[in-house]
N, C-alpha and C positions, 0 to 999 in steps of 0.2 A: 883349962875351962872344960867342964864336963860336956860330953856329946849331947846334942839336942836335935830333935826332928827339924826344928826351924833353921839351925845353923848347918845341918848336913848338906853338902853340895847336891844340887839337883841331879847331877849325873850319877852320883853314888846311890841316891834314893831310887833312881830309875833302875839301876842294876839289881838292887835289893828286891824291888817290886817284881821285876821280870823273873828272877829266880824263884821267889816265893809263890808266884801265881802261875807258873808255867804249866802246872797240872790242873789249873782251875781257871779256864779262860773266860767263862761266862757266869753271870750271877754273882751274888755277894760271896767273896772268897772266904771260905771257912777256915783257911789256914792262917788268916791274919786277924788280929784283934785290934791292937792299938795302931798298927801301921796299915791302914786300908787305903791303898792308893791305886786301885784298879782304874780310877778315873784320872783325868788330867785337867783340873780346873785352875791350874797355877797362873795362867797368863792374866786372868782378870781378878785374881785374889788380891787382898789388900796388903800384900808384901809384909813389911815389918809389923803390921798390926795383926798378922795371922798367928794364932796359937794352936797348940795341939787340940784344945777343946773346940776351937772353931772348925778344924778339920773333922773331928769326930762328929760334931753336930751336923755338918753338911753331908757327910757320907751316910750317916744313919738316915737322914731325910731322903737321900737318893735311893737307898736300899728299900725304904718303905714304899716309895713311889714305884719302883720296879716290881716289887712283890704284888702291889695292888693291881698294876697293869696286867701282870701275868695271870692273876686270878680271873681277869676278864669281866669284872662287874662294872658295866658302863654306867650304872646308877649309884656307884659308891658315894657315900656322903662326903668323903674327902677328895673327890675328883678334882676340885680346883687346885689343891696343894699338889696333887700328883701331876696335873697337866702343866702347871707353872714350872715345876721342877724338870719335867721332861723337855719343855720348850727351851729352858736354859741349857740343859744337857745337849740338845741339838745344836744350839748356837756355839757351844764350846767344844763340839766334837772334832777330834782329829783321828778318829778311827776306833778308839777304845770304847767311847761312850756308845757308839752305834752297835758294837758287839753286845754290850749289856742290854740295849734296847731290843735287839733281836732275841736275846735270851728271854726277855719279858714278853715276847710276841706282840710288840707294838703295832706292826702293820695290821695284824688281825684285829686288834683292839680298836684302832682308829677307824677302820672300815666299818666295824659294827657300830661304833659310836655315831658316826655320821648317819648311817641308815636308820638307827633306832632312836637317837636322842636329839639330833639337830632340830627337829620340828616340835619337840616338847614345848608346850606353852604357845605354839603358833596359833592355836584355835582362839586364844584370848588376845591375839595380836593381829586380827584380821587376816590370818593365814600367812603372815610373814614370819620367817625365822627370827628368833629373838637374838639381838646382838648383846649377849651377856658375856661375862668373863670366861665361862667354860666354853661356849661356842667359839669365841674368838681364838682361844688357845687351841681348840681341837682342829679348826680349819687351818691354822698356821702350821701346826705339827704335821697335819696330813700332807700339806704341800712340801714341807722340808724333808719328809721321808720319801717323796716321790722320786722315781727314776724311770727311764724308758722301759726297762724290763718289767717293772710292776704295772705300768699302764698297758704294755703289750699283753700281759697275762690276764688283764680284765676282759670280761665278756663285753660284747657290744651293748647288751642290756644294762650291765653294771655301769659302763661309761655314761650311757644316757641318763641313768639314775643320778649319778654324781652331778652331771650338768644341770639337770632339773632342780636338784636340791640347792645348788649354789648359784643358779642364774639370778634369783632375786637379789642376793648379796652383791653380785657382780654389777648388774645393770641399774639397780634402783639407787642412784646417787642421792635422791631425795629422802632416802631412808637410811642408807649405809654409807657414811662418809669414807672417803678413801685416804684420809689424811689424819695425822696425829693431832693437829689443831686446826682452827679455822683457816681455810686455805688462802683467804684474801688478806691475812695479816703477815707482813714480811718480818716484822720484829714484834711478835705478840707479847705485851707486858703481862706480868702475873696478875691474875684476877681482873683482867680488863673487861669492861662491859661488852657484851656480845650483841651484834646486830642480828635480829631474827625477824622473819616474816612467817606467815602461816600458809598452808596449802591443805588439800584434802588429807594429807598425811600428818598434819599438825605442825609443830615448830620446825623451821629450817634455819640454821643447820641443826640437825638432831643432836641432842646431848648423848654421846656414846660413853660407855664405860671407859674411863681414862686410866685409872691406876688403882692398884691394890697394894697392900703391904705383905711382903713375903720375908721369910728368914733366909738369909744368904750367908753362909759361913757363920751362923749363929747370931747374926746381927739383923734387926729389922730394917729393911730398906724399902723405899718406894719403888714399885715395879710398874712401869708404864706399859699398858697393854698395847700391842700393835693394832692398827686398824684391820678389821676382818677382810675388807673388800680386796686389797691387793692380792692376798693369798687365794681368795675365791676366784679372782680373775685368772691367776696362773693355773689353777686347777681346771678352769673352764677352757682356756686356750689349749692346754696340753692334751685334753680329750678331743677337742675339735680337730686338732692336727692329725688325728688318726684317720680322718676322712678327707682325702685330698680334694682340691678344687677340680671340678669337671672341666675338661678342655673342649670348648665349642669347636665343632668340626670345620667351621668356616674361617677360623683364624689362619693367617699366613704361618708358614712353618718357622721362618726366621726373620730377624730384623732386616736383613738384606732383601729378602723377598718383599717385606712390607714397604720398604723404601722404593723398591723398583715398581711396585703397584700403586704407590702414592697413597697408601693407607696408614692410619695412625692407630695407636692403642696397642694392647698386648698381642704377642704372637704365641704360638704353641710352645716355642722355646722358653718364653718368659714364664708361662704357667708351670711348665715342668721344673724350671729352676726354683720357683717359689715352693712347689710341693716337696722338693727334695732337700732344700737348704734352710728354709725359714721355719725353724722349729724352736719351741721354748727350751731353754737350757735348764738343766737340773742342778740343784746346789752341790751335789757330791760327785758330779761327773767331770772328767778331765776333757777339755776341749782344745787344748793346745795354745792358749794365750798366756800372757804373763801372769795372770791371776792364778794359774795353776801352779806357779812357783811358790805361792803363799800356802801356809798351813790352812787347812779347810776352815778352822775357826777364825782365822784372820779375815777370810772373805766375808764372814758374818759380822765383822766388827761394827760397821755402821748400824746394823739392825740391833746388835747387842747394846750399843750405846744409847739408842733411842729408848730401850727398855729400862736400863738401870743407869740412873743419872748420879748416883752417889759418887762423890769425888774420890773415895777410896778405891773404887772399882772402875778405873778409867780404861777406855779402849786405846791401846797403844799405837795402832797403825793408821787410824783415820783422823784427818785434820779437816776442819776444826773440831771434829768429833763425830760427825754424821756422814762424812764423805771421804773416800780415799782418793787422793789426787791422781788424775789420769784415768779414772774409771770410765768416763763416758767418751773420751777421745777415741775416734775411729768410726768405722762403718757399722751401722746397726740395721738389722732387717727383722721383719716380723709382720704383724697384721693388725688391723683395726676392724671394728664391727660398726656398721651403720644401721641402726634400727629404722624400721619404717615409721615415719613421723606420726601417722594417725594411730598406729598401734601403741606407740610410746605415749602419745597424748592421752589415750584411754587409760593406760596404766597410771599416769600421773594424776588424772582427775578422779580416780576411784580410790577409796581407802583400803579396798580388799586386794590381796595378791591374786593375780590371774592364775588359773590352773587348767591345763598345763601352762607353764611359762612359755611365751612365744620365742621362736628362734629367729635370728636375723642373719644378714649376709656378712661374710668375711672378705676383706680386701687386703692386698699386699701393701706394705709400708716400708720404705727404705729412706734412710737419712745418714749422712756422714757428719759427725759432730766434731767441734773443736772446743777446748777449754781455754779460757783466757783469764788471767789473774791480775788483780790490782796489787802491785807491790809498792812498798815504801820507796820513794817519798810521794808517789801518786796518792790522791785522795779518792776513795770509792765514790761511786754514784750516790746521789742522795737516796735515802731509804725508801722513797716511793710512797709516802703516806698520803699523797694527794688523791682526790677523787678520780677513779678510773685507772690508777696505777696497776692494780691487779690484772685488769684486762689488757694492760700493756706489758705483761710479764714482769711486773715489778720494776720496770724502767720508768724514769721520769717522763711525764707527758710532755711532748713537744721536743724532746732531745733528738739530736741527729748523730749519726755515727758513720765512720769510714773505716772499713776493714781491709787489711792487707795481710800478706804472709807474716809480717813482723808483729802484727797485733791489731788492736782496734782503738780508735780515738772517739770519745763521746764529747759532744758540745751541747750545752744546755740551751733551752729556748732563750732568745735574746742574749746569748753568750753569757748566761748566768753562771756557768761552770765549764771547765774542760778537764778531762781526765783520760788516762791511758791504761789499757789492759794489754798484757803480753802473754805469750805462751808460757806454760809452767817451766820453771827452772829445773835443771836436772836433779839437783839435790832435793827439790820438793817432790819430784816424782819418785825418788828412791825411798821415801818414807813408807814403811810398811813392806818394802820389797827387799831391803837389805837388813839382815838380822842385827847388825850393830847399830843401825839407825833407829829402828822402830822402838818406840817407848822412851827414847832419850832426847828427842827434839820436841820443841813446842812451836805452835803456829807463829809466834812472834819471832822465832829464830829466822824464819824464812820471809817474814814481812808480808805475807799474803793476807789481805783483808777481805777479799770478795772474789766471787767466781761468776763469770759470764759464760754462757754456752751459745755458740752459733752453730748452725747446721744448714745443709743443702741436700737436695736430691740430685745425685749424679746423673749425667746426661742419659746413659743407657737405661737407667731405671725410670727417669722422667719420660722418656719416649714411650714407655709401656704404660705407666700408671699415673703420670702427671708429676710436674715438678714444683717443689716448694722450697722456701727458705724459712729458717727458724732462728729465733733470737729469744734469749731468756736468761734466767738467773737462778742460782741455788739459794734457798732460804737457809741461813746459818743455824737456826734453832733446831732443825730436824732433818736437813738434807733434802727437802722437797724441791723438785725441779719443776719450774713453771716456764713454758715455752709458748711464744706466739708464732703461729704458722701462717704464712701468706703465700699466694701463688707467685712463682718466679716470673711468669709472663704477665705484665701489667694489663694485657688485653683479656686476661682470664679472671677478672674480678668476680665473675659469677661463681667461681669455686669457693669464694668466701674466706674470711679470716677465722682461725680456730685457735683455741687455747688447749694445750696439752699439759697435764699436771700429773706427776707421779714420783715414785721412788725407784732407785736401783736396789733390788732385793738380792741379798747374798752375793753382791758384786757380779751378778749374772744377767738379770732381766730388768729392763726399764719398763715399769708397768704402772698403769693408772687409768685416768679417764680423760676424754677429750670432748669438746663441745664447740659449736659455733658461738660467737660472742653474744652475750646478753649481760644484764646487770649482775655482777658477781655475787651479791648477797641473796639473790632470789633463787627459788627452785629452777633448775635448768629446764627449759621447754624441750630440749633435745640434747641428750647426753649419751655417750657410749664409752666403750673400753678399748684399750690398746695394749699390746705387749711387744717389746723389741728385745732381741738378743744381739750380742756382738758377732760380726762376721770375722771369725778367727783367721781366715785366709788373708785378711787385709793386713794383719800385723806382721 
């Protein structure tokens, strides 16, 4: 059988590429013509369906995008193709793609783009940034290329400028949805009728750009755009964290001193811990948890799968496709922002964007999560299509539950059902973390039908910032996590019940929006943002 690019073992191709490109590390390799493999798109490529023509088409497209970015024309007419290509390269990056993007001077380009082009057409949109395909991809890429060094090198003025540019996209849930589909549908059917109401800002929920068609390895595929808001929120928090919380001088030094004095609330020690430990995690940084054992591109698998749904290009390590088992289990820490009610109400009631956009207070947030799975032969909880199920975190109205270390048992209202969820099985957790397992197993192999998340504020954090319990569910269609939060102390009902909804981005940050409960399909009267990262010292 004659030698073929397709049949050549990957290890041999790797050696050929290394030798051929050793003297040409960045930019399109002039020494290669038919075998241009500076990139590593193999994990998501369509396997046996891949031909040499497919590879040639994809590499030429990537080289074109790199050259356009390097030219620095932020108004290039082909900017959409370039940014969609760069976004996929970021999600598939295991180091080599980033070398090429540095050659293309991507950080300089994206900084210029946000400053010069994000607000184009805002004057015809009442001063609000337009959530179009180009802006969505630009903000997403801007976050994906962020690191602590790049933010440290920004001037205070530049950080404030980025916060001002993206605050509308972060806070205005009534204009910029944080989710890939309507948040209150647990199993949204195709072309389902959408419940909408109107406000000063028009239709709610806003119809955001959902998908476009791109060519991927020479084939037209539907490319689902990520929501802009989660990436804007991450940019927002990562800049806020460069300004630590002030420590009021009247606070007790330690918890022991607070107990001795009979005082409650935070201590100086608590604020110092928050300022030094609760920081947004960056996609490419190693933090010391088990996700660092994954290829960088595997950490992006759920994000990648949300974008490209073509069955030929499946994400091998996430099950059921939008969530890697074990991701949320553990202690998480971060912050949430509570806007001033009257200020937020004014924003909601006016069709025009405020300028400058107001700033709000940031508060610590700590929670330790558990994952619990419904395995065969148990039957998952009903899908929660009844009125009010969304505000009950997609749990059936009236159901009761009892949680132990061994799992959680749910009983329906009037004993209409009973089902049991247990901690993830070891072989389930190994999916995506063991090279021989990833890509060879299917969800049905492990019998996992549904995922419940429970959480609680641990005592030492509760003493400082208030204690809460969490209960919720992961939406299977896109990995959206919806959690109901209630005070641990039944005497503290004035703290209110709240709904947290968001995604885990790049397997690093749980980010989204939260609000006190109101009718789910109406514009929120009071809504804000949160971001959590995993405490790696807990693992």
